[in-house]
N, CA, C and O atoms as a DFTB+ gen file, in Angstrom:
688 C
 N C O
     1  1       9.422      15.410      13.727
     2  2      10.321      14.523      13.020
     3  2      11.412      15.366      12.365
     4  3      11.107      16.362      11.708
     5  1      12.656      14.990      12.529
     6  2      13.749      15.767      11.925
     7  2      13.599      15.894      10.418
     8  3      13.030      15.022       9.760
     9  1      14.121      16.998       9.877
    10  2      13.989      17.288       8.453
    11  2      14.589      16.210       7.565
    12  3      14.097      15.979       6.461
    13  1      15.638      15.550       8.024
    14  2      16.302      14.558       7.185
    15  2      15.535      13.240       7.089
    16  3      15.913      12.369       6.305
    17  1      14.469      13.078       7.869
    18  2      13.643      11.873       7.819
    19  2      12.400      12.125       6.985
    20  3      11.801      13.198       7.058
    21  1      12.015      11.132       6.192
    22  2      10.807      11.257       5.382
    23  2      10.079       9.920       5.311
    24  3      10.698       8.857       5.366
    25  1       8.763       9.990       5.189
    26  2       7.939       8.789       5.013
    27  2       7.515       8.755       3.553
    28  3       7.015       9.740       3.009
    29  1       7.727       7.588       2.922
    30  2       7.393       7.445       1.506
    31  2       7.110       5.983       1.196
    32  3       7.446       5.103       1.989
    33  1       6.493       5.718       0.048
    34  2       6.249       4.327      -0.333
    35  2       7.564       3.575      -0.553
    36  3       8.531       4.134      -1.070
    37  1       7.584       2.316      -0.157
    38  2       8.749       1.458      -0.391
    39  2       8.830       1.111      -1.875
    40  3       7.834       1.159      -2.597
    41  1      10.026       0.764      -2.307
    42  2      10.252       0.331      -3.691
    43  2      10.916      -1.041      -3.681
    44  3      11.354      -1.521      -2.636
    45  1      10.984      -1.657      -4.839
    46  2      11.643      -2.955      -4.982
    47  2      13.095      -2.876      -4.499
    48  3      13.607      -3.835      -3.921
    49  1      13.750      -1.756      -4.729
    50  2      15.146      -1.595      -4.296
    51  2      15.295      -1.656      -2.776
    52  3      16.397      -1.873      -2.272
    53  1      14.207      -1.467      -2.052
    54  2      14.233      -1.492      -0.592
    55  2      14.141      -2.902      -0.008
    56  3      14.286      -3.078       1.201
    57  1      13.905      -3.897      -0.847
    58  2      13.672      -5.260      -0.348
    59  2      14.709      -5.751       0.666
    60  3      14.314      -6.274       1.708
    61  1      16.010      -5.610       0.417
    62  2      16.970      -6.130       1.412
    63  2      16.821      -5.479       2.792
    64  3      16.882      -6.172       3.808
    65  1      16.629      -4.170       2.838
    66  2      16.477      -3.503       4.138
    67  2      15.157      -3.869       4.797
    68  3      15.099      -4.014       6.018
    69  1      14.095      -4.021       4.010
    70  2      12.801      -4.419       4.567
    71  2      12.893      -5.822       5.162
    72  3      12.362      -6.079       6.243
    73  1      13.563      -6.722       4.459
    74  2      13.735      -8.093       4.966
    75  2      14.545      -8.091       6.258
    76  3      14.268      -8.877       7.164
    77  1      15.540      -7.215       6.351
    78  2      16.317      -7.106       7.590
    79  2      15.432      -6.660       8.751
    80  3      15.539      -7.191       9.856
    81  1      14.561      -5.687       8.501
    82  2      13.639      -5.228       9.545
    83  2      12.730      -6.359      10.000
    84  3      12.516      -6.540      11.199
    85  1      12.191      -7.126       9.047
    86  2      11.306      -8.231       9.409
    87  2      12.058      -9.325      10.158
    88  3      11.497      -9.960      11.050
    89  1      13.306      -9.548       9.808
    90  2      14.108     -10.542      10.539
    91  2      14.192     -10.166      12.016
    92  3      14.035     -11.013      12.895
    93  1      14.441      -8.886      12.273
    94  2      14.492      -8.427      13.659
    95  2      13.164      -8.588      14.367
    96  3      13.119      -8.996      15.528
    97  1      12.080      -8.269      13.672
    98  2      10.743      -8.391      14.253
    99  2      10.399      -9.851      14.536
   100  3       9.957     -10.182      15.636
   101  1      10.600     -10.726      13.549
   102  2      10.215     -12.122      13.700
   103  2      11.119     -12.868      14.675
   104  3      10.740     -13.921      15.187
   105  1      12.295     -12.340      14.934
   106  2      13.182     -12.945      15.933
   107  2      12.621     -12.767      17.337
   108  3      12.994     -13.501      18.252
   109  1      11.725     -11.791      17.516
   110  2      11.135     -11.506      18.822
   111  2       9.780     -12.165      19.027
   112  3       9.287     -12.208      20.154
   113  1       9.162     -12.682      17.962
   114  2       7.805     -13.203      18.042
   115  2       7.793     -14.723      18.065
   116  3       8.430     -15.367      17.232
   117  1       7.073     -15.292      19.013
   118  2       7.021     -16.740      19.168
   119  2       6.308     -17.427      18.004
   120  3       6.603     -18.583      17.704
   121  1       5.377     -16.738      17.346
   122  2       4.583     -17.362      16.284
   123  2       5.301     -17.445      14.943
   124  3       4.803     -18.101      14.029
   125  1       6.446     -16.807      14.799
   126  2       7.096     -16.731      13.497
   127  2       8.573     -17.093      13.584
   128  3       9.219     -16.901      14.614
   129  1       9.081     -17.613      12.498
   130  2      10.501     -17.942      12.374
   131  2      11.060     -17.057      11.263
   132  3      10.534     -17.066      10.151
   133  1      12.109     -16.300      11.541
   134  2      12.705     -15.480      10.478
   135  2      13.194     -16.362       9.330
   136  3      13.862     -17.372       9.551
   137  1      12.857     -15.972       8.119
   138  2      13.279     -16.702       6.919
   139  2      13.395     -15.667       5.813
   140  3      12.392     -15.287       5.209
   141  1      14.593     -15.216       5.549
   142  2      14.838     -14.121       4.607
   143  2      14.197     -14.385       3.241
   144  3      13.607     -13.483       2.648
   145  1      14.311     -15.602       2.751
   146  2      13.743     -15.933       1.436
   147  2      12.222     -15.733       1.427
   148  3      11.675     -15.138       0.498
   149  1      11.543     -16.237       2.472
   150  2      10.086     -16.075       2.554
   151  2       9.700     -14.608       2.721
   152  3       8.748     -14.140       2.097
   153  1      10.438     -13.883       3.563
   154  2      10.111     -12.477       3.773
   155  2      10.305     -11.668       2.477
   156  3       9.481     -10.814       2.151
   157  1      11.389     -11.939       1.744
   158  2      11.624     -11.252       0.470
   159  2      10.495     -11.569      -0.523
   160  3      10.019     -10.684      -1.235
   161  1      10.081     -12.817      -0.561
   162  2       9.004     -13.221      -1.480
   163  2       7.701     -12.503      -1.129
   164  3       7.030     -11.966      -2.010
   165  1       7.342     -12.491       0.159
   166  2       6.108     -11.828       0.584
   167  2       6.131     -10.336       0.308
   168  3       5.153      -9.780      -0.190
   169  1       7.237      -9.688       0.627
   170  2       7.366      -8.249       0.372
   171  2       7.280      -7.949      -1.117
   172  3       6.627      -6.988      -1.523
   173  1       7.940      -8.768      -1.932
   174  2       7.910      -8.573      -3.384
   175  2       6.480      -8.697      -3.923
   176  3       6.075      -7.929      -4.795
   177  1       5.719      -9.665      -3.401
   178  2       4.331      -9.832      -3.837
   179  2       3.514      -8.561      -3.605
   180  3       2.668      -8.202      -4.424
   181  1       3.768      -7.894      -2.499
   182  2       3.046      -6.651      -2.201
   183  2       3.533      -5.522      -3.095
   184  3       2.725      -4.808      -3.689
   185  1       4.844      -5.354      -3.194
   186  2       5.398      -4.231      -3.946
   187  2       5.121      -4.331      -5.447
   188  3       4.957      -3.310      -6.115
   189  1       5.069      -5.539      -5.973
   190  2       4.841      -5.706      -7.407
   191  2       3.371      -5.608      -7.788
   192  3       3.057      -5.475      -8.971
   193  1       2.467      -5.670      -6.823
   194  2       1.037      -5.608      -7.108
   195  2       0.353      -4.698      -6.088
   196  3      -0.110      -5.180      -5.055
   197  1       0.280      -3.402      -6.354
   198  2      -0.278      -2.454      -5.381
   199  2      -1.722      -2.751      -4.951
   200  3      -2.166      -2.250      -3.918
   201  1      -2.452      -3.550      -5.719
   202  2      -3.812      -3.896      -5.288
   203  2      -3.802      -4.837      -4.091
   204  3      -4.845      -5.072      -3.480
   205  1      -2.636      -5.376      -3.748
   206  2      -2.519      -6.260      -2.586
   207  2      -2.233      -5.497      -1.307
   208  3      -2.588      -5.957      -0.221
   209  1      -1.598      -4.339      -1.416
   210  2      -1.274      -3.596      -0.210
   211  2      -0.282      -2.485      -0.468
   212  3       0.075      -2.197      -1.610
   213  1       0.154      -1.870       0.612
   214  2       1.133      -0.781       0.557
   215  2       2.155      -0.972       1.672
   216  3       1.837      -1.445       2.764
   217  1       3.366      -0.598       1.368
   218  2       4.427      -0.574       2.372
   219  2       4.982       0.842       2.374
   220  3       5.422       1.349       1.342
   221  1       4.956       1.475       3.543
   222  2       5.541       2.803       3.702
   223  2       6.792       2.660       4.563
   224  3       6.835       1.858       5.496
   225  1       7.804       3.451       4.233
   226  2       9.052       3.406       4.987
   227  2       9.372       4.777       5.561
   228  3       8.993       5.807       5.003
   229  1      10.074       4.771       6.679
   230  2      10.648       5.974       7.263
   231  2      12.117       5.928       6.881
   232  3      12.837       5.008       7.269
   233  1      12.560       6.921       6.122
   234  2      13.880       6.885       5.530
   235  2      14.722       8.068       5.981
   236  3      14.239       9.195       6.088
   237  1      15.984       7.786       6.240
   238  2      16.990       8.810       6.499
   239  2      18.052       8.625       5.428
   240  3      18.860       7.699       5.509
   241  1      18.059       9.490       4.431
   242  2      18.932       9.290       3.283
   243  2      18.521       8.019       2.583
   244  3      17.362       7.872       2.195
   245  1      19.460       7.087       2.411
   246  2      19.131       5.814       1.771
   247  2      18.828       4.722       2.793
   248  3      18.457       3.609       2.419
   249  1      18.981       5.029       4.073
   250  2      18.760       4.041       5.137
   251  2      17.304       4.047       5.596
   252  3      16.727       5.101       5.863
   253  1      16.723       2.857       5.682
   254  2      15.354       2.718       6.184
   255  2      15.410       2.522       7.690
   256  3      16.059       1.603       8.188
   257  1      14.712       3.411       8.412
   258  2      14.655       3.384       9.871
   259  2      13.482       2.530      10.360
   260  3      13.550       1.925      11.430
   261  1      12.400       2.488       9.562
   262  2      11.218       1.733       9.955
   263  2      10.305       1.503       8.774
   264  3      10.469       2.102       7.711
   265  1       9.331       0.617       8.979
   266  2       8.367       0.310       7.917
   267  2       7.014      -0.030       8.513
   268  3       6.906      -0.463       9.660
   269  1       5.975       0.181       7.694
   270  2       4.633      -0.276       8.030
   271  2       4.059      -0.917       6.777
   272  3       4.181      -0.382       5.675
   273  1       3.438      -2.063       6.961
   274  2       2.944      -2.886       5.867
   275  2       1.432      -3.037       6.019
   276  3       0.952      -3.526       7.042
   277  1       0.691      -2.619       5.006
   278  2      -0.768      -2.675       5.025
   279  2      -1.257      -3.585       3.907
   280  3      -0.866      -3.412       2.753
   281  1      -2.101      -4.546       4.235
   282  2      -2.667      -5.453       3.240
   283  2      -4.127      -5.106       3.005
   284  3      -4.857      -4.797       3.947
   285  1      -4.548      -5.156       1.760
   286  2      -5.912      -4.784       1.377
   287  2      -6.772      -6.038       1.287
   288  3      -6.380      -7.040       0.690
   289  1      -7.954      -5.959       1.893
   290  2      -8.926      -7.045       1.794
   291  2     -10.334      -6.441       1.829
   292  3     -10.498      -5.222       1.884
   293  1     -11.320      -7.293       1.795
   294  2     -12.719      -6.857       1.823
   295  2     -13.381      -7.422       3.067
   296  3     -13.191      -8.591       3.405
   297  1     -14.156      -6.593       3.746
   298  2     -14.927      -7.038       4.899
   299  2     -16.398      -7.100       4.510
   300  3     -16.981      -6.097       4.097
   301  1     -16.996      -8.282       4.643
   302  2     -18.431      -8.379       4.404
   303  2     -19.196      -7.698       5.534
   304  3     -20.297      -7.190       5.318
   305  1     -18.625      -7.682       6.734
   306  2     -19.278      -7.010       7.866
   307  2     -19.355      -5.508       7.629
   308  3     -20.370      -4.881       7.933
   309  1     -18.282      -4.928       7.084
   310  2     -18.231      -3.484       6.837
   311  2     -18.787      -3.124       5.468
   312  3     -19.140      -1.970       5.225
   313  1     -18.869      -4.100       4.574
   314  2     -19.397      -3.840       3.240
   315  2     -18.436      -3.064       2.351
   316  3     -18.865      -2.252       1.532
   317  1     -17.157      -3.305       2.505
   318  2     -16.197      -2.601       1.664
   319  2     -14.768      -2.978       1.979
   320  3     -14.493      -3.946       2.689
   321  1     -13.866      -2.183       1.429
   322  2     -12.437      -2.446       1.580
   323  2     -11.929      -2.041       2.965
   324  3     -12.292      -0.997       3.505
   325  1     -11.075      -2.909       3.519
   326  2     -10.451      -2.680       4.818
   327  2      -8.973      -3.031       4.689
   328  3      -8.543      -3.628       3.702
   329  1      -8.208      -2.649       5.703
   330  2      -6.780      -2.938       5.726
   331  2      -6.426      -3.829       6.903
   332  3      -7.051      -3.771       7.962
   333  1      -5.416      -4.649       6.693
   334  2      -4.791      -5.395       7.777
   335  2      -3.405      -4.807       7.951
   336  3      -2.603      -4.795       7.017
   337  1      -3.129      -4.322       9.147
   338  2      -1.796      -3.820       9.447
   339  2      -0.959      -5.055       9.772
   340  3      -1.048      -5.612      10.866
   341  1      -0.153      -5.469       8.810
   342  2       0.601      -6.714       8.933
   343  2       1.861      -6.540       9.765
   344  3       2.140      -7.358      10.642
   345  1       2.627      -5.483       9.503
   346  2       3.890      -5.275      10.205
   347  2       4.122      -3.786      10.441
   348  3       3.870      -2.960       9.564
   349  1       4.596      -3.462      11.617
   350  2       5.101      -2.120      11.934
   351  2       6.356      -2.347      12.751
   352  3       6.300      -2.925      13.837
   353  1       7.489      -1.893      12.233
   354  2       8.749      -2.130      12.934
   355  2       9.687      -0.946      12.729
   356  3       9.785      -0.385      11.638
   357  1      10.370      -0.586      13.806
   358  2      11.373       0.473      13.814
   359  2      12.693      -0.162      14.261
   360  3      12.703      -1.003      15.160
   361  1      13.801       0.235      13.640
   362  2      15.108      -0.264      14.081
   363  2      15.274      -0.036      15.582
   364  3      14.861       0.996      16.111
   365  1      15.870      -0.992      16.250
   366  2      16.025      -0.943      17.716
   367  2      16.632       0.365      18.207
   368  3      16.157       0.936      19.188
   369  1      17.671       0.844      17.540
   370  2      18.349       2.048      18.032
   371  2      17.590       3.340      17.729
   372  3      18.066       4.426      18.060
   373  1      16.413       3.234      17.102
   374  2      15.590       4.409      16.823
   375  2      14.228       4.351      17.520
   376  3      13.376       5.208      17.289
   377  1      14.025       3.349      18.363
   378  2      12.748       3.222      19.073
   379  2      12.664       4.246      20.192
   380  3      13.680       4.736      20.683
   381  1      11.442       4.559      20.584
   382  2      11.231       5.488      21.687
   383  2      11.362       6.950      21.291
   384  3      11.422       7.821      22.159
   385  1      11.408       7.233      19.991
   386  2      11.544       8.612      19.514
   387  2      10.297       9.095      18.771
   388  3      10.295      10.177      18.184
   389  1       9.235       8.280      18.801
   390  2       7.985       8.674      18.153
   391  2       7.878       8.281      16.691
   392  3       6.902       8.635      16.029
   393  1       8.861       7.558      16.176
   394  2       8.848       7.216      14.752
   395  2       7.763       6.195      14.400
   396  3       7.157       6.276      13.331
   397  1       7.519       5.244      15.288
   398  2       6.446       4.278      15.055
   399  2       5.097       4.974      14.987
   400  3       4.266       4.657      14.135
   401  1       4.884       5.923      15.891
   402  2       3.638       6.693      15.872
   403  2       3.487       7.493      14.592
   404  3       2.385       7.602      14.055
   405  1       4.585       8.054      14.098
   406  2       4.536       8.819      12.841
   407  2       4.173       7.913      11.665
   408  3       3.351       8.277      10.824
   409  1       4.783       6.751      11.613
   410  2       4.447       5.809      10.535
   411  2       2.985       5.377      10.627
   412  3       2.283       5.319       9.617
   413  1       2.529       5.073      11.848
   414  2       1.145       4.650      12.033
   415  2       0.184       5.762      11.648
   416  3      -0.806       5.505      10.964
   417  1       0.452       6.987      12.070
   418  2      -0.404       8.126      11.703
   419  2      -0.435       8.316      10.193
   420  3      -1.489       8.605       9.624
   421  1       0.710       8.157       9.542
   422  2       0.757       8.267       8.083
   423  2      -0.137       7.199       7.439
   424  3      -0.909       7.492       6.526
   425  1      -0.021       5.964       7.926
   426  2      -0.820       4.866       7.380
   427  2      -2.306       5.090       7.607
   428  3      -3.110       4.836       6.710
   429  1      -2.686       5.560       8.788
   430  2      -4.100       5.828       9.068
   431  2      -4.616       6.972       8.200
   432  3      -5.756       6.935       7.737
   433  1      -3.790       7.978       7.982
   434  2      -4.168       9.071       7.080
   435  2      -4.365       8.575       5.667
   436  3      -5.316       8.975       4.996
   437  1      -3.478       7.710       5.207
   438  2      -3.617       7.099       3.882
   439  2      -4.935       6.323       3.807
   440  3      -5.683       6.456       2.839
   441  1      -5.215       5.511       4.837
   442  2      -6.429       4.689       4.851
   443  2      -7.683       5.557       4.788
   444  3      -8.613       5.252       4.042
   445  1      -7.711       6.630       5.562
   446  2      -8.876       7.522       5.541
   447  2      -9.021       8.200       4.192
   448  3     -10.124       8.276       3.651
   449  1      -7.923       8.693       3.642
   450  2      -7.957       9.399       2.355
   451  2      -8.436       8.487       1.224
   452  3      -9.084       8.949       0.285
   453  1      -8.121       7.210       1.312
   454  2      -8.509       6.253       0.264
   455  2      -9.868       5.603       0.519
   456  3     -10.330       4.804      -0.296
   457  1     -10.516       5.935       1.641
   458  2     -11.860       5.427       1.904
   459  2     -11.928       4.026       2.494
   460  3     -12.976       3.384       2.429
   461  1     -10.836       3.539       3.067
   462  2     -10.895       2.242       3.733
   463  2     -11.761       2.376       4.984
   464  3     -11.783       3.430       5.619
   465  1     -12.466       1.318       5.331
   466  2     -13.459       1.381       6.403
   467  2     -12.936       0.978       7.777
   468  3     -13.545       1.306       8.795
   469  1     -11.803       0.263       7.809
   470  2     -11.284      -0.232       9.084
   471  2      -9.842      -0.667       8.889
   472  3      -9.434      -1.019       7.782
   473  1      -9.077      -0.642       9.966
   474  2      -7.736      -1.216       9.996
   475  2      -7.706      -2.209      11.154
   476  3      -8.053      -1.868      12.284
   477  1      -7.294      -3.425      10.866
   478  2      -7.205      -4.486      11.871
   479  2      -5.751      -4.909      12.001
   480  3      -5.007      -4.910      11.020
   481  1      -5.350      -5.266      13.207
   482  2      -3.996      -5.770      13.412
   483  2      -4.006      -6.839      14.470
   484  3      -4.953      -6.959      15.247
   485  1      -2.934      -7.623      14.493
   486  2      -2.691      -8.594      15.555
   487  2      -1.478      -8.121      16.326
   488  3      -0.517      -7.629      15.735
   489  1      -1.511      -8.265      17.630
   490  2      -0.351      -7.976      18.459
   491  2      -0.184      -9.120      19.453
   492  3      -1.146      -9.810      19.790
   493  1       1.021      -9.308      19.908
   494  2       1.277     -10.395      20.848
   495  2       0.448     -10.217      22.118
   496  3       0.311      -9.107      22.632
   497  1      -0.108     -11.336      22.622
   498  2      -0.911     -11.294      23.848
   499  2      -0.117     -10.750      25.026
   500  3      -0.638      -9.988      25.841
   501  1       1.133     -11.144      25.107
   502  2       1.936     -10.808      26.282
   503  2       2.703      -9.499      26.131
   504  3       3.349      -9.055      27.080
   505  1       2.643      -8.883      24.976
   506  2       3.412      -7.664      24.711
   507  2       2.583      -6.432      25.079
   508  3       1.898      -5.859      24.232
   509  1       2.651      -6.032      26.352
   510  2       1.856      -4.902      26.834
   511  2       2.244      -3.582      26.180
   512  3       1.376      -2.755      25.903
   513  1       3.537      -3.371      25.926
   514  2       3.982      -2.105      25.325
   515  2       3.374      -1.906      23.951
   516  3       2.929      -0.808      23.617
   517  1       3.353      -2.963      23.151
   518  2       2.768      -2.853      21.809
   519  2       1.272      -2.588      21.915
   520  3       0.744      -1.723      21.217
   521  1       0.594      -3.317      22.774
   522  2      -0.847      -3.117      22.932
   523  2      -1.144      -1.703      23.415
   524  3      -2.076      -1.069      22.920
   525  1      -0.378      -1.202      24.360
   526  2      -0.560       0.172      24.854
   527  2      -0.297       1.194      23.744
   528  3      -1.008       2.194      23.640
   529  1       0.707       0.949      22.928
   530  2       1.022       1.833      21.804
   531  2      -0.184       1.938      20.861
   532  3      -0.599       3.039      20.501
   533  1      -0.743       0.790      20.465
   534  2      -1.874       0.812      19.534
   535  2      -3.120       1.417      20.179
   536  3      -3.857       2.155      19.526
   537  1      -3.357       1.116      21.440
   538  2      -4.506       1.714      22.131
   539  2      -4.353       3.227      22.217
   540  3      -5.337       3.953      22.078
   541  1      -3.153       3.706      22.441
   542  2      -2.879       5.148      22.480
   543  2      -3.237       5.808      21.143
   544  3      -3.612       6.980      21.099
   545  1      -3.116       5.048      20.067
   546  2      -3.415       5.573      18.729
   547  2      -4.832       5.234      18.272
   548  3      -5.135       5.336      17.083
   549  1      -5.706       4.832      19.201
   550  2      -7.120       4.665      18.878
   551  2      -7.589       3.251      18.607
   552  3      -8.783       3.045      18.391
   553  1      -6.713       2.276      18.607
   554  2      -7.127       0.892      18.387
   555  2      -7.758       0.342      19.661
   556  3      -7.375       0.726      20.766
   557  1      -8.725      -0.557      19.505
   558  2      -9.386      -1.192      20.635
   559  2      -9.332      -2.701      20.458
   560  3      -9.352      -3.210      19.338
   561  1      -9.264      -3.411      21.583
   562  2      -9.252      -4.868      21.507
   563  2     -10.595      -5.360      20.980
   564  3     -11.647      -4.786      21.261
   565  1     -10.525      -6.423      20.220
   566  2     -11.708      -7.032      19.630
   567  2     -12.069      -8.278      20.415
   568  3     -11.222      -8.864      21.091
   569  1     -13.301      -8.673      20.327
   570  2     -13.739      -9.924      20.929
   571  2     -13.364     -11.131      20.081
   572  3     -13.534     -12.273      20.507
   573  1     -12.855     -10.878      18.880
   574  2     -12.473     -11.957      17.981
   575  2     -11.154     -12.583      18.452
   576  3     -10.307     -11.906      19.036
   577  1     -10.998     -13.868      18.191
   578  2      -9.776     -14.585      18.556
   579  2      -9.121     -15.081      17.265
   580  3      -9.750     -15.806      16.495
   581  1      -7.881     -14.701      17.025
   582  2      -7.234     -15.174      15.795
   583  2      -6.916     -16.657      15.881
   584  3      -6.536     -17.167      16.935
   585  1      -7.075     -17.336      14.762
   586  2      -6.726     -18.745      14.653
   587  2      -6.023     -18.924      13.311
   588  3      -6.278     -18.178      12.365
   589  1      -5.140     -19.914      13.234
   590  2      -4.404     -20.171      11.997
   591  2      -4.520     -21.640      11.646
   592  3      -4.585     -22.504      12.520
   593  1      -4.545     -21.901      10.361
   594  2      -4.505     -23.257       9.840
   595  2      -3.277     -23.347       8.943
   596  3      -3.140     -22.556       8.009
   597  1      -2.397     -24.279       9.204
   598  2      -1.192     -24.451       8.407
   599  2      -1.375     -25.641       7.466
   600  3      -1.851     -26.700       7.875
   601  1      -0.993     -25.456       6.212
   602  2      -1.146     -26.505       5.220
   603  2      -0.016     -27.521       5.240
   604  3      -0.162     -28.605       4.674
   605  1       1.091     -27.207       5.868
   606  2       2.155     -28.195       5.999
   607  2       2.842     -27.994       7.338
   608  3       2.886     -26.885       7.871
   609  1       3.367     -29.066       7.865
   610  2       4.021     -29.008       9.172
   611  2       5.217     -28.071       9.139
   612  3       5.513     -27.417      10.139
   613  1       5.911     -27.994       8.007
   614  2       7.090     -27.131       7.948
   615  2       6.726     -25.654       8.024
   616  3       7.598     -24.829       8.297
   617  1       5.458     -25.292       7.792
   618  2       5.035     -23.898       7.904
   619  2       4.761     -23.494       9.345
   620  3       4.719     -22.303       9.655
   621  1       4.574     -24.469      10.229
   622  2       4.285     -24.169      11.625
   623  2       5.568     -23.774      12.333
   624  3       6.600     -24.415      12.134
   625  1       5.530     -22.739      13.150
   626  2       6.739     -22.316      13.857
   627  2       7.382     -23.406      14.693
   628  3       8.609     -23.486      14.760
   629  1       6.571     -24.258      15.341
   630  2       7.148     -25.282      16.212
   631  2       7.304     -26.633      15.506
   632  3       7.884     -27.561      16.069
   633  1       6.787     -26.747      14.272
   634  2       6.945     -27.971      13.492
   635  2       6.178     -29.161      14.024
   636  3       6.433     -30.290      13.607
   637  1       5.233     -28.936      14.946
   638  2       4.471     -30.034      15.527
   639  2       3.014     -29.936      15.109
   640  3       2.585     -28.942      14.524
   641  1       2.280     -30.960      15.413
   642  2       0.852     -30.936      15.164
   643  2       0.487     -31.750      13.943
   644  3       1.344     -32.362      13.305
   645  1      -0.788     -31.750      13.627
   646  2      -1.319     -32.530      12.528
   647  2      -1.632     -31.584      11.380
   648  3      -2.283     -30.555      11.559
   649  1      -1.160     -31.951      10.213
   650  2      -1.462     -31.172       9.018
   651  2      -2.832     -31.561       8.545
   652  3      -3.188     -32.738       8.583
   653  1      -3.610     -30.600       8.099
   654  2      -4.971     -30.864       7.653
   655  2      -5.057     -31.283       6.199
   656  3      -6.153     -31.530       5.697
   657  1      -3.944     -31.370       5.520
   658  2      -4.004     -31.721       4.124
   659  2      -3.113     -32.921       3.840
   660  3      -2.102     -33.131       4.511
   661  1      -3.493     -33.692       2.854
   662  2      -2.715     -34.827       2.394
   663  2      -1.875     -34.358       1.224
   664  3      -2.384     -33.677       0.333
   665  1      -0.586     -34.712       1.209
   666  2       0.302     -34.239       0.135
   667  2      -0.248     -34.579      -1.232
   668  3      -0.084     -33.799      -2.171
   669  1      -0.894     -35.715      -1.368
   670  2      -1.354     -36.161      -2.668
   671  2      -2.684     -35.529      -3.061
   672  3      -3.041     -35.567      -4.239
   673  1      -3.424     -34.954      -2.132
   674  2      -4.752     -34.433      -2.442
   675  2      -4.713     -33.266      -3.409
   676  3      -5.678     -33.048      -4.140
   677  1      -3.623     -32.508      -3.434
   678  2      -3.529     -31.390      -4.357
   679  2      -3.371     -31.868      -5.797
   680  3      -3.639     -31.119      -6.736
   681  1      -2.938     -33.108      -5.970
   682  2      -2.717     -33.634      -7.313
   683  2      -3.922     -34.360      -7.874
   684  3      -3.908     -34.773      -9.034
   685  1      -4.956     -34.523      -7.084
   686  2      -6.122     -35.281      -7.526
   687  2      -7.033     -34.443      -8.383
   688  3      -8.067     -34.929      -8.842
């Protein structure tokens, strides 16, 4: 990695650039709709409360080239703290230079040093390059199948389907 690039924890001041990175990522994924306000809110929740997770950035001067977002949870199967790798994204014009691998290695090193027992991630079914990238770094496919439940139709990417909650039930 060139000397002018460094990996470090993200700060609140990084929110606009982090949201831009997520906009690019979510523009490519069928399951998500880019929404700057929601992305800023989610990122802020992590940055303001380190017990929720960590965001590391790859920085060149003041410009963020990439980010990795790790969320902290507990696994009853593992009997301890584990991480969910929520997002890993590199700016388009910097892909293919090993920067994603550097960020991932940094995150895995952090996880091992802090005693986390596992890192889990979701990747697109049809995105072979992403799956190959993670497999190259030691990840293996799981027999588990991800499923989502949306509390309102507006939260669903396609806006269709049946909501499992009644608007008035939260007020009862």
